[in-house]
Backbone as CSV, one residue per row, in Angstrom:
resi,resn,N_x,N_y,N_z,CA_x,CA_y,CA_z,C_x,C_y,C_z
1,UNK,19.849,39.041,-13.761,20.279,39.371,-12.799,19.884,40.890,-11.890
2,UNK,20.265,41.147,-11.138,19.761,42.663,-10.485,20.942,43.495,-9.623
3,UNK,20.805,44.298,-9.686,22.308,45.399,-9.181,22.602,44.972,-7.919
4,UNK,24.128,45.191,-7.789,24.424,45.043,-6.143,24.329,46.931,-5.380
5,UNK,24.509,47.000,-4.405,24.733,48.179,-4.102,25.800,49.246,-3.978
6,UNK,26.207,49.913,-4.505,27.094,50.610,-4.414,28.310,51.098,-3.488
7,UNK,29.409,49.992,-4.701,30.280,50.465,-4.112,31.354,51.855,-3.428
8,UNK,30.881,53.233,-4.224,31.413,54.196,-3.744,31.800,54.593,-4.971
9,UNK,32.632,55.632,-5.505,32.075,56.741,-6.802,34.080,56.678,-6.791
10,UNK,33.924,56.528,-8.166,35.282,56.507,-9.605,35.140,58.106,-10.274
11,UNK,36.229,59.152,-9.933,36.730,60.152,-10.824,36.057,59.339,-12.172
12,UNK,36.061,61.223,-12.925,35.544,60.809,-14.469,36.034,61.384,-15.352
13,UNK,36.252,61.475,-16.501,37.963,61.797,-17.549,38.004,63.630,-17.070
14,UNK,36.807,64.176,-16.164,37.171,65.114,-16.835,37.644,65.564,-15.241
15,UNK,37.972,65.031,-14.316,38.148,64.769,-12.997,37.202,64.676,-12.169
16,UNK,36.301,64.775,-12.761,35.089,65.157,-11.998,34.267,63.850,-10.816
17,UNK,33.308,63.504,-9.754,33.326,62.235,-9.846,32.210,61.449,-10.640
18,UNK,31.782,60.296,-11.080,30.419,59.337,-11.915,30.301,59.116,-10.109
19,UNK,28.433,58.623,-10.961,27.481,57.680,-10.975,28.268,56.886,-9.728
20,UNK,27.570,56.489,-9.427,27.612,55.196,-7.835,27.725,53.438,-8.887
21,UNK,28.853,52.799,-8.878,28.744,51.637,-10.052,27.762,50.885,-9.230
22,UNK,27.682,50.139,-9.748,26.936,48.986,-9.435,27.473,47.666,-9.605
23,UNK,27.461,46.275,-8.976,27.840,45.154,-9.133,26.634,44.585,-9.617
24,UNK,26.941,43.002,-10.832,25.883,42.621,-10.943,25.928,41.293,-10.236
25,UNK,24.180,40.159,-9.871,24.273,39.012,-9.403,23.722,38.236,-10.175
26,UNK,23.579,36.969,-10.151,23.012,36.252,-10.645,21.877,35.402,-9.545
27,UNK,20.603,35.998,-9.665,19.360,35.566,-8.665,18.869,34.173,-9.439
28,UNK,18.341,33.068,-8.525,17.601,32.086,-9.027,16.536,32.149,-9.712
29,UNK,15.683,32.362,-10.829,14.768,32.843,-11.125,12.956,31.751,-10.493
30,UNK,12.271,32.272,-9.760,11.491,31.100,-9.425,10.244,30.431,-10.691
31,UNK,9.785,29.253,-9.488,9.631,28.597,-11.176,8.494,29.485,-12.236
32,UNK,7.824,29.936,-11.628,6.670,31.231,-12.017,7.438,32.021,-13.306
33,UNK,8.273,32.313,-12.883,9.525,33.514,-14.168,9.321,32.159,-14.991
34,UNK,9.538,30.987,-15.067,9.537,30.191,-16.373,8.578,30.309,-17.473
35,UNK,8.652,30.182,-18.738,6.116,30.196,-19.118,6.662,28.803,-19.380
36,UNK,5.206,27.643,-19.362,4.557,26.754,-19.356,5.258,27.081,-20.900
37,UNK,5.250,26.696,-21.464,5.689,26.304,-22.405,7.535,26.223,-23.063
38,UNK,7.985,27.023,-21.788,9.534,26.544,-21.704,10.414,25.367,-21.081
39,UNK,8.798,25.128,-19.995,8.803,24.062,-18.553,8.649,22.918,-19.691
40,UNK,6.992,23.088,-20.650,6.589,21.517,-21.606,7.524,21.208,-22.554
41,UNK,8.700,22.489,-22.892,9.438,21.914,-24.224,10.967,21.411,-22.861
42,UNK,11.186,21.503,-21.438,12.383,21.049,-21.157,12.061,19.679,-20.323
43,UNK,10.437,19.225,-20.115,10.250,18.095,-19.751,10.258,17.109,-20.746
44,UNK,9.647,17.730,-22.011,9.579,16.687,-22.688,11.086,16.150,-23.440
45,UNK,12.128,16.808,-22.863,13.788,16.653,-23.521,13.992,15.646,-22.381
46,UNK,13.756,16.323,-21.112,14.057,15.130,-19.804,13.185,13.365,-20.551
47,UNK,12.294,13.741,-21.028,11.237,12.787,-20.790,12.474,11.518,-22.036
48,UNK,12.932,12.382,-23.076,13.519,11.730,-24.395,14.410,11.174,-23.888
49,UNK,15.878,12.124,-22.762,16.806,11.603,-22.127,17.310,10.477,-21.941
50,UNK,15.548,10.452,-21.049,15.021,8.934,-19.651,15.503,7.630,-20.660
51,UNK,14.507,8.137,-22.364,13.525,7.063,-22.929,15.584,6.428,-23.814
52,UNK,15.620,7.242,-23.906,17.606,6.577,-24.356,18.777,6.336,-23.699
53,UNK,17.871,6.685,-22.865,19.778,5.597,-21.735,18.911,4.516,-21.172
54,UNK,17.491,4.329,-21.421,16.567,3.417,-20.439,17.371,1.921,-20.874
55,UNK,17.249,1.519,-22.347,17.746,0.496,-23.359,19.194,0.275,-22.317
56,UNK,19.932,1.471,-22.758,21.717,1.272,-21.848,21.877,1.103,-21.023
57,UNK,20.455,1.641,-19.558,20.850,0.697,-17.833,20.181,-0.388,-17.662
58,UNK,19.360,-0.767,-18.760,18.834,-2.425,-19.031,19.949,-3.023,-19.611
59,UNK,20.279,-3.146,-20.520,21.425,-3.659,-20.855,22.795,-4.172,-19.776
60,UNK,22.842,-2.692,-19.176,24.445,-2.779,-17.816,23.694,-3.624,-16.903
61,UNK,21.963,-3.247,-16.482,22.052,-3.870,-15.179,21.682,-5.897,-15.799
62,UNK,21.573,-5.642,-16.723,21.819,-7.775,-16.976,22.533,-8.253,-17.062
63,UNK,23.884,-7.194,-17.587,24.848,-8.365,-18.090,25.538,-8.334,-16.802
64,UNK,25.450,-6.985,-16.013,25.680,-7.067,-14.048,25.146,-8.388,-13.631
65,UNK,24.119,-8.609,-13.521,23.136,-9.762,-13.174,23.935,-10.943,-14.085
66,UNK,23.905,-11.297,-15.166,24.830,-12.285,-15.473,26.450,-12.751,-15.017
67,UNK,27.162,-11.640,-14.538,27.952,-11.877,-14.380,28.104,-12.385,-12.670
68,UNK,27.376,-11.618,-12.130,27.219,-12.395,-11.009,27.297,-13.981,-10.688
69,UNK,25.486,-14.185,-12.149,24.878,-15.652,-11.645,26.763,-16.342,-12.344
70,UNK,27.142,-15.560,-13.348,27.696,-16.827,-13.911,29.028,-16.460,-12.824
71,UNK,29.643,-15.890,-12.219,30.172,-16.124,-11.167,30.163,-17.051,-9.881
72,UNK,28.580,-17.022,-9.683,28.526,-17.773,-8.697,28.054,-19.654,-8.935
73,UNK,27.864,-19.154,-10.505,27.863,-20.644,-11.010,28.699,-21.798,-10.911
74,UNK,29.839,-20.474,-11.600,31.265,-21.397,-12.729,32.393,-21.518,-11.436
75,UNK,32.438,-20.261,-10.276,33.270,-19.735,-9.998,33.043,-20.386,-8.092
76,UNK,32.444,-20.566,-7.762,32.065,-20.397,-6.469,31.831,-21.802,-5.779
77,UNK,31.571,-22.623,-4.534,31.422,-23.505,-4.428,29.485,-23.605,-3.877
78,UNK,28.666,-22.733,-3.981,27.452,-22.838,-4.376,26.887,-23.580,-4.960
79,UNK,26.942,-23.712,-5.959,26.720,-24.763,-6.700,27.372,-25.732,-7.419
80,UNK,28.313,-26.676,-6.140,28.679,-27.607,-5.734,28.434,-29.209,-6.293
81,UNK,29.499,-29.947,-6.004,29.312,-31.234,-6.801,29.017,-31.372,-4.887
82,UNK,27.663,-32.097,-4.392,27.551,-32.321,-3.028,27.355,-34.048,-2.728
83,UNK,26.791,-34.526,-4.262,26.495,-36.285,-4.454,26.858,-36.691,-6.111
84,UNK,26.849,-37.944,-5.927,27.624,-38.319,-6.901,26.694,-39.700,-7.298
85,UNK,25.346,-39.242,-7.854,24.546,-40.649,-7.898,24.722,-41.791,-9.494
86,UNK,25.125,-42.656,-8.459,25.193,-44.080,-9.600,24.640,-44.537,-9.899
87,UNK,23.826,-44.993,-11.406,22.406,-45.738,-11.251,22.964,-46.846,-12.628
88,UNK,22.645,-47.828,-12.230,22.297,-49.748,-13.557,23.892,-49.895,-12.920
89,UNK,24.546,-49.989,-12.022,25.948,-50.275,-11.273,25.453,-51.743,-10.603
90,UNK,25.953,-53.047,-10.828,25.781,-53.966,-10.688,26.667,-55.282,-10.649
91,UNK,28.135,-54.876,-11.788,28.654,-55.928,-11.646,30.303,-55.045,-11.231
92,UNK,29.830,-53.416,-10.975,30.897,-52.920,-10.575,30.261,-51.862,-9.274
93,UNK,30.808,-51.420,-8.095,30.106,-50.478,-7.065,30.870,-49.057,-6.916
94,UNK,28.981,-48.670,-6.580,28.544,-47.344,-6.292,30.602,-46.392,-6.513
95,UNK,30.882,-47.918,-5.702,32.280,-46.767,-5.240,33.051,-46.720,-6.156
96,UNK,33.960,-48.321,-7.080,34.185,-47.935,-7.842,33.976,-47.042,-8.842
97,UNK,32.286,-47.002,-9.174,32.027,-46.216,-10.322,32.705,-44.563,-10.013
98,UNK,32.463,-44.139,-8.310,32.572,-42.882,-8.376,34.519,-42.204,-8.152
99,UNK,34.995,-43.595,-8.229,36.386,-42.954,-8.088,37.073,-43.532,-9.606
100,UNK,36.580,-43.872,-9.895,36.426,-43.591,-11.961,36.252,-42.468,-12.350
101,UNK,35.022,-41.838,-11.784,34.948,-40.911,-12.145,35.770,-39.776,-12.246
102,UNK,36.121,-39.948,-10.662,37.392,-38.470,-10.280,37.225,-37.139,-9.711
103,UNK,36.233,-36.897,-10.091,35.273,-35.963,-9.781,35.587,-34.945,-8.823
104,UNK,36.507,-34.551,-8.119,36.797,-33.558,-6.979,35.128,-33.134,-5.512
105,UNK,34.878,-33.264,-4.905,33.469,-32.471,-4.222,34.280,-31.475,-3.904
106,UNK,32.535,-30.560,-4.147,32.374,-29.281,-4.102,32.780,-28.697,-5.285
107,UNK,33.830,-29.240,-6.349,33.761,-28.885,-7.713,32.865,-27.676,-8.606
108,UNK,32.376,-27.141,-8.774,31.153,-26.404,-9.753,30.456,-27.750,-10.285
109,UNK,29.835,-27.369,-10.215,29.168,-28.482,-10.773,29.181,-28.236,-12.760
110,UNK,28.955,-27.225,-12.897,29.107,-26.794,-14.546,30.051,-26.494,-15.471
111,UNK,31.084,-27.094,-13.894,32.549,-27.518,-14.232,32.925,-28.845,-15.075
112,UNK,31.829,-29.217,-14.793,32.242,-31.050,-14.867,32.251,-30.519,-16.149
113,UNK,33.531,-32.002,-16.693,33.447,-31.892,-17.908,32.762,-33.269,-18.072
114,UNK,31.367,-33.462,-19.060,30.751,-34.565,-18.608,31.291,-35.249,-19.520
115,UNK,32.080,-35.093,-21.302,32.996,-36.044,-21.211,33.595,-37.153,-21.356
116,UNK,34.216,-36.126,-20.223,35.399,-36.639,-19.626,35.013,-37.593,-18.818
117,UNK,34.686,-37.287,-17.976,34.214,-38.364,-17.139,33.270,-39.538,-17.603
118,UNK,32.525,-39.294,-18.427,31.999,-40.353,-19.227,32.852,-41.496,-19.392
119,UNK,34.031,-41.553,-20.596,34.743,-42.067,-20.683,36.170,-42.359,-19.705
120,UNK,36.267,-41.754,-18.209,36.867,-42.736,-17.338,36.012,-43.678,-17.147
121,UNK,35.031,-43.572,-16.535,33.932,-44.741,-15.808,33.740,-45.618,-17.052
122,UNK,33.838,-45.402,-18.122,33.418,-46.644,-19.520,34.825,-47.430,-20.177
123,UNK,35.759,-46.693,-18.678,37.558,-47.739,-19.043,37.267,-49.229,-17.659
124,UNK,36.327,-48.747,-16.704,35.947,-49.849,-16.186,35.518,-51.079,-17.114
125,UNK,36.328,-52.094,-16.515,36.267,-53.165,-17.579,34.540,-53.777,-17.857
126,UNK,33.772,-53.989,-16.822,32.401,-54.250,-16.933,31.299,-53.720,-17.138
127,UNK,32.021,-52.243,-18.195,31.029,-51.205,-17.922,30.834,-51.027,-19.449
128,UNK,30.223,-51.134,-20.567,29.733,-51.529,-21.509,29.875,-49.537,-22.332
129,UNK,29.114,-48.675,-21.521,28.501,-47.803,-21.933,28.712,-47.340,-20.831
130,UNK,28.388,-45.284,-20.397,28.330,-44.723,-19.696,28.154,-43.240,-20.185
131,UNK,27.219,-42.970,-19.221,26.718,-41.037,-19.651,26.207,-40.226,-18.037
132,UNK,26.775,-38.850,-18.301,26.960,-38.115,-17.239,26.503,-36.920,-17.372
133,UNK,25.265,-36.520,-16.039,24.250,-35.474,-16.854,24.380,-34.782,-15.349
134,UNK,23.652,-33.707,-14.829,23.927,-32.884,-14.121,22.239,-32.871,-13.835
135,UNK,22.579,-32.865,-12.347,21.020,-32.736,-11.253,20.849,-31.804,-10.624
136,UNK,20.726,-30.383,-11.124,20.716,-28.826,-10.609,20.315,-29.472,-8.748
137,UNK,20.653,-28.908,-7.699,21.933,-27.581,-7.818,23.106,-28.256,-7.422
138,UNK,23.301,-30.058,-7.420,24.388,-29.906,-6.750,25.092,-32.133,-6.769
139,UNK,24.459,-32.483,-7.880,24.279,-33.846,-7.910,24.634,-34.003,-9.611
140,UNK,25.764,-35.041,-9.195,26.533,-35.433,-10.129,25.275,-37.087,-10.742
141,UNK,25.062,-37.261,-12.000,24.579,-38.472,-12.631,25.435,-39.112,-12.940
142,UNK,25.505,-40.457,-13.472,26.226,-41.387,-13.631,25.649,-42.900,-14.099
143,UNK,25.062,-42.809,-15.201,24.382,-43.937,-15.523,25.458,-45.230,-16.682
144,UNK,25.171,-46.281,-15.547,26.537,-47.298,-16.508,25.462,-48.370,-17.314
145,UNK,25.500,-48.666,-18.272,25.530,-49.957,-18.988,26.121,-50.970,-18.943
146,UNK,26.627,-51.759,-18.208,27.554,-52.880,-18.155,27.145,-53.956,-19.380
147,UNK,28.305,-54.831,-19.369,28.272,-56.040,-20.296,27.547,-56.822,-19.979
148,UNK,27.139,-57.696,-21.364,26.092,-58.870,-20.829,27.055,-59.862,-21.246
149,UNK,26.968,-60.861,-20.537,28.521,-62.395,-20.862,27.085,-63.489,-21.708
150,UNK,28.100,-63.724,-22.631,27.364,-64.548,-23.308,28.968,-65.409,-23.723
151,UNK,29.340,-65.700,-23.022,30.558,-67.441,-23.287,31.547,-67.223,-21.655
152,UNK,31.834,-67.609,-21.687,32.858,-67.995,-20.792,34.069,-68.821,-21.427
153,UNK,35.491,-68.971,-20.499,36.462,-69.119,-21.441,37.343,-70.013,-20.381
154,UNK,37.646,-71.233,-20.485,38.229,-71.677,-18.859,39.818,-71.566,-19.090
155,UNK,40.475,-70.137,-18.590,41.744,-69.544,-17.989,42.001,-70.584,-16.160
156,UNK,42.552,-72.108,-17.155,43.187,-72.772,-15.873,42.482,-73.083,-14.820
157,UNK,42.253,-72.967,-13.525,41.024,-73.305,-12.710,39.633,-71.941,-12.078
158,UNK,40.037,-71.000,-13.085,39.325,-69.606,-13.586,38.710,-70.202,-14.908
159,UNK,37.733,-68.699,-15.024,36.435,-68.543,-16.026,36.357,-67.330,-16.471
160,UNK,37.233,-66.844,-17.386,36.968,-65.768,-18.070,35.936,-65.240,-18.925
161,UNK,35.123,-64.022,-18.258,33.629,-64.221,-19.171,33.714,-63.450,-20.253
162,UNK,32.863,-63.512,-21.319,33.069,-62.297,-22.507,32.039,-62.133,-22.649
163,UNK,32.077,-60.556,-23.133,30.833,-59.604,-24.107,30.737,-60.586,-25.694
164,UNK,29.678,-59.904,-26.320,29.732,-60.297,-27.286,30.866,-60.179,-28.382
165,UNK,31.638,-58.841,-28.232,32.480,-58.141,-28.839,34.421,-58.996,-28.174
166,UNK,33.760,-59.731,-27.719,35.184,-60.539,-26.901,35.744,-59.885,-26.118
167,UNK,35.597,-59.384,-25.485,35.809,-58.359,-24.130,35.602,-58.882,-23.542
168,UNK,37.091,-59.251,-21.871,37.208,-60.212,-20.966,36.616,-59.165,-19.968
169,UNK,35.450,-59.157,-19.194,34.896,-58.034,-17.585,35.111,-58.353,-17.125
170,UNK,35.255,-60.215,-16.859,35.270,-60.679,-15.434,35.746,-61.578,-15.658
171,UNK,36.397,-62.007,-14.154,37.169,-63.783,-13.733,36.239,-64.377,-12.499
172,UNK,36.090,-65.247,-12.681,35.081,-65.881,-11.846,35.610,-67.426,-11.636
173,UNK,35.968,-67.914,-10.251,36.284,-68.954,-9.693,35.456,-70.190,-10.411
174,UNK,34.686,-69.805,-10.992,33.437,-71.080,-11.536,32.980,-70.766,-12.698
175,UNK,32.263,-71.900,-13.795,31.693,-71.255,-14.731,29.950,-71.350,-14.453
176,UNK,30.030,-69.823,-15.215,28.647,-69.636,-14.638,27.769,-70.145,-15.153
177,UNK,26.409,-70.959,-14.400,25.506,-71.278,-14.589,24.702,-70.536,-16.051
178,UNK,24.491,-71.090,-16.571,23.797,-70.598,-18.425,24.674,-70.160,-19.110
179,UNK,25.446,-69.313,-19.270,26.415,-69.663,-20.477,27.570,-70.800,-20.903
180,UNK,27.082,-70.360,-21.751,27.938,-72.056,-22.911,29.704,-71.323,-22.774
181,UNK,30.279,-72.759,-23.022,31.864,-72.713,-22.870,32.545,-71.935,-24.176
182,UNK,33.377,-71.820,-24.812,34.352,-70.811,-25.805,35.231,-71.670,-25.532
183,UNK,36.227,-72.486,-26.141,37.879,-72.898,-25.640,38.714,-71.987,-26.974
184,UNK,39.344,-71.355,-25.625,40.837,-70.460,-26.957,41.690,-70.296,-26.237
185,UNK,42.587,-69.795,-26.720,44.060,-70.193,-26.332,43.964,-68.473,-25.044
186,UNK,43.702,-67.482,-26.293,43.497,-65.539,-25.381,43.114,-65.351,-26.403
187,UNK,41.888,-65.296,-24.957,40.450,-64.157,-25.803,40.406,-62.854,-25.441
188,UNK,40.244,-62.234,-26.616,40.075,-60.936,-26.828,39.722,-60.834,-27.601
189,UNK,39.009,-58.821,-27.974,39.130,-58.615,-29.154,38.880,-58.916,-29.820
190,UNK,40.249,-58.506,-30.040,42.025,-58.689,-31.516,41.784,-59.709,-32.033
191,UNK,42.114,-60.949,-31.515,42.158,-62.441,-31.418,41.109,-63.351,-32.460
192,UNK,41.798,-63.766,-33.546,40.825,-64.341,-35.047,40.432,-65.354,-34.017
193,UNK,40.680,-66.196,-33.602,40.026,-67.238,-33.138,38.555,-67.200,-31.773
194,UNK,39.175,-66.160,-30.919,37.884,-65.569,-30.192,36.615,-65.059,-31.419
195,UNK,36.785,-64.033,-32.265,35.936,-63.631,-32.993,35.656,-64.456,-33.827
196,UNK,36.145,-65.376,-34.449,35.132,-67.089,-34.648,34.124,-67.762,-34.254
197,UNK,34.435,-68.038,-32.732,34.092,-68.884,-31.456,32.677,-67.883,-31.799
198,UNK,32.625,-66.756,-31.681,31.682,-66.094,-30.903,30.886,-66.087,-32.394
199,UNK,31.582,-65.916,-33.239,30.570,-65.584,-34.432,29.533,-67.248,-34.680
200,UNK,30.312,-67.974,-34.576,29.805,-69.667,-34.281,28.509,-69.631,-33.608
201,UNK,28.553,-69.286,-32.349,27.597,-68.858,-31.494,26.476,-68.535,-31.467
202,UNK,26.897,-67.470,-32.095,25.702,-66.462,-32.088,24.742,-66.525,-33.725
203,UNK,25.433,-67.634,-34.140,25.036,-68.280,-34.641,23.766,-69.689,-35.179
204,UNK,24.092,-69.909,-33.340,22.829,-71.635,-33.378,21.667,-71.284,-33.410
205,UNK,20.753,-71.772,-33.650,19.675,-72.365,-33.544,19.388,-72.474,-31.912
206,UNK,18.357,-72.350,-31.458,17.370,-72.289,-30.186,18.047,-73.694,-29.779
207,UNK,17.469,-74.785,-30.961,17.811,-76.267,-30.582,19.078,-76.565,-30.377
208,UNK,20.721,-75.838,-31.339,21.637,-76.440,-31.176,21.846,-75.817,-29.390
209,UNK,21.454,-74.502,-29.380,22.143,-73.657,-28.104,21.816,-74.082,-26.594
210,UNK,20.305,-75.581,-27.006,19.783,-76.046,-25.632,20.891,-77.419,-25.282
211,UNK,21.764,-77.502,-26.304,22.332,-78.543,-26.328,23.546,-78.632,-26.325
212,UNK,24.012,-77.281,-26.090,25.231,-76.746,-26.413,26.307,-76.930,-25.066
213,UNK,27.198,-78.024,-25.050,27.696,-77.386,-23.706,29.558,-76.455,-23.798
214,UNK,30.455,-76.488,-25.332,31.559,-75.792,-25.318,31.935,-75.443,-26.902
215,UNK,32.127,-74.643,-27.191,32.877,-74.457,-28.929,34.458,-74.653,-29.149
216,UNK,34.201,-75.229,-29.672,35.999,-75.428,-28.878,36.639,-75.006,-30.296
217,UNK,37.669,-74.211,-30.152,38.290,-73.620,-31.590,39.772,-73.926,-31.853
218,UNK,40.178,-75.146,-31.948,41.740,-75.105,-32.273,42.268,-75.006,-33.049
219,UNK,41.569,-73.914,-33.988,42.469,-73.181,-34.944,41.301,-72.743,-35.968
220,UNK,41.108,-71.798,-36.813,40.104,-71.244,-37.559,39.866,-72.261,-38.337
221,UNK,39.590,-73.183,-38.968,38.704,-73.947,-39.868,39.116,-75.345,-38.838
222,UNK,39.367,-75.074,-37.722,38.596,-76.687,-36.506,38.331,-76.429,-35.208
223,UNK,36.899,-76.184,-36.206,35.802,-75.500,-35.148,34.857,-76.840,-35.086
224,UNK,34.708,-76.836,-33.417,33.732,-77.986,-33.261,32.660,-77.766,-31.940
225,UNK,31.358,-78.364,-31.838,30.534,-77.821,-30.918,30.645,-79.322,-30.186
226,UNK,30.883,-79.190,-29.010,30.784,-80.173,-27.981,29.386,-80.045,-27.672
227,UNK,28.288,-81.062,-27.853,27.361,-81.254,-27.397,26.804,-81.877,-25.738
228,UNK,25.593,-82.240,-25.779,25.229,-83.435,-24.326,25.228,-84.579,-24.574
229,UNK,25.712,-85.257,-24.168,25.841,-86.756,-24.204,26.905,-87.298,-25.179
230,UNK,28.220,-86.410,-25.571,29.368,-86.676,-25.717,29.549,-86.559,-27.239
231,UNK,28.348,-86.483,-27.985,27.971,-85.573,-29.593,29.402,-84.559,-29.265
232,UNK,29.125,-84.675,-31.207,30.063,-83.506,-31.529,29.871,-83.307,-32.621
233,UNK,29.827,-81.677,-32.856,29.369,-81.311,-34.370,30.915,-80.888,-35.275
234,UNK,31.018,-80.918,-35.927,32.215,-80.601,-36.815,31.586,-80.063,-37.618
235,UNK,32.526,-78.648,-36.873,31.834,-77.384,-37.495,33.534,-76.500,-39.305
236,UNK,34.526,-76.712,-38.717,35.012,-76.304,-39.497,35.717,-74.828,-39.212
237,UNK,35.723,-74.160,-40.869,35.670,-72.673,-40.347,34.320,-71.975,-39.715
238,UNK,34.095,-70.505,-39.474,32.949,-69.737,-39.110,32.629,-69.197,-40.514
239,UNK,32.447,-70.238,-41.934,31.840,-69.194,-42.741,30.596,-70.102,-43.246
240,UNK,29.479,-69.161,-43.754,28.523,-69.992,-43.694,27.778,-70.709,-42.486
241,UNK,27.929,-69.535,-41.545,27.637,-70.451,-39.576,26.005,-70.723,-40.294
242,UNK,25.077,-69.411,-40.997,23.225,-70.080,-40.972,23.459,-71.358,-41.521
243,UNK,24.115,-71.410,-42.685,23.829,-72.859,-43.283,24.459,-74.065,-42.835
244,UNK,25.235,-73.916,-41.761,25.051,-74.957,-41.154,24.838,-75.161,-39.729
245,UNK,24.035,-74.267,-39.280,23.600,-73.882,-38.457,22.179,-74.916,-38.715
246,UNK,21.632,-74.388,-39.506,20.050,-74.803,-39.810,20.516,-77.083,-40.271
247,UNK,21.398,-77.111,-40.800,21.464,-78.560,-41.009,21.955,-79.527,-40.388
248,UNK,23.124,-78.402,-39.369,22.570,-79.219,-37.524,22.122,-79.763,-37.110
249,UNK,20.883,-78.259,-37.376,19.949,-78.688,-36.267,18.686,-80.475,-36.806
250,UNK,18.694,-79.460,-38.422,17.619,-81.150,-38.886,18.085,-82.319,-38.637
251,UNK,19.437,-81.905,-38.435,19.998,-83.749,-38.335,20.164,-84.290,-36.430
252,UNK,19.678,-82.867,-35.697,20.121,-83.311,-34.163,18.952,-85.252,-33.605
253,UNK,18.399,-85.208,-34.537,17.594,-86.076,-34.481,18.297,-87.545,-35.056
254,UNK,19.179,-87.932,-35.699,20.000,-88.712,-36.257,20.621,-89.567,-35.067
255,UNK,21.353,-90.771,-34.755,21.893,-91.607,-34.053,22.857,-91.137,-34.204
256,UNK,23.522,-90.510,-34.672,24.899,-90.633,-34.250,25.974,-89.737,-33.540
257,UNK,27.140,-90.438,-33.653,28.112,-89.471,-32.488,29.413,-88.349,-32.519
258,UNK,29.723,-88.287,-34.075,29.788,-87.122,-34.963,28.673,-86.797,-35.819
259,UNK,28.293,-85.766,-35.961,28.154,-84.998,-37.350,29.017,-83.942,-38.011
260,UNK,29.000,-84.093,-39.171,30.255,-83.440,-39.627,29.394,-82.074,-40.926
261,UNK,29.279,-81.371,-40.368,28.771,-80.280,-40.905,29.787,-79.265,-41.539
262,UNK,30.807,-79.446,-42.291,32.044,-77.973,-42.270,31.493,-78.403,-44.215
263,UNK,31.112,-79.089,-44.732,30.068,-78.453,-45.771,28.789,-78.999,-45.282
264,UNK,28.018,-77.677,-45.321,27.223,-78.342,-45.624,26.390,-78.914,-46.436
265,UNK,26.971,-78.687,-47.527,26.214,-79.937,-48.988,26.335,-80.937,-48.852
266,UNK,27.376,-81.542,-47.813,27.531,-82.785,-48.171,27.788,-83.630,-46.728
267,UNK,27.199,-83.956,-45.580,27.316,-84.368,-44.280,27.123,-85.806,-44.030
268,UNK,27.800,-86.073,-43.370,28.643,-86.857,-43.074,28.692,-87.197,-41.630
269,UNK,28.291,-88.936,-41.348,27.946,-89.210,-39.962,29.179,-90.270,-38.964
270,UNK,28.541,-90.154,-38.228,29.438,-91.370,-37.635,29.003,-91.466,-36.165
């Protein structure tokens, strides 16, 4: 600081005049006035402050960027559903699958509940299971595994098609080619007659299946196989199915209209 110009004189204690009063002013010193050691110390201090603040600045930047990305992906239609691609559908149409999926257009792809969507598609009768995945930036992929037909059940003038679990997933106007018939009253997965008929069917040897026309389930202990050329195999109940299949297969060459293997240890012919 340097003294300012005099602003006048003031009386002294003895009534006389004192010297001029000086007022002080703050003057910015030039850079040459600061010693080099002080400048180095101040530079190092600034560097330490910058190094200490850098991680916080990076963290704030990362959080801001993550928030922007999350808002873009979850809160806008920029990455919304533009296409629903259906793979593996033959018994059901892609339109039926998309309707069952019920995913709105432009819904953010990241917010689609994949499990719930697969469950809705899996509720379609011909669908055994379904899986749903995302294909960025805007495609929902639904993969369908359809049920495999193992038998048909006559239902009036139509035929109900069953899978191995006894689920009726299709109704057709005529018997499907290559499918054996299972005659039961009310085909269903929880129907004992349906389960018994399918268990017998699954145990048949290839030779028996080649001759088979139908599995008649008149009761749980009254199961019969109707073969080609009017021949019949009395099966009885759905126990010891592998033994009965082996014995009936071995006796196919016998000249008999009826082969009774209900007690596979004691076989009778007619």
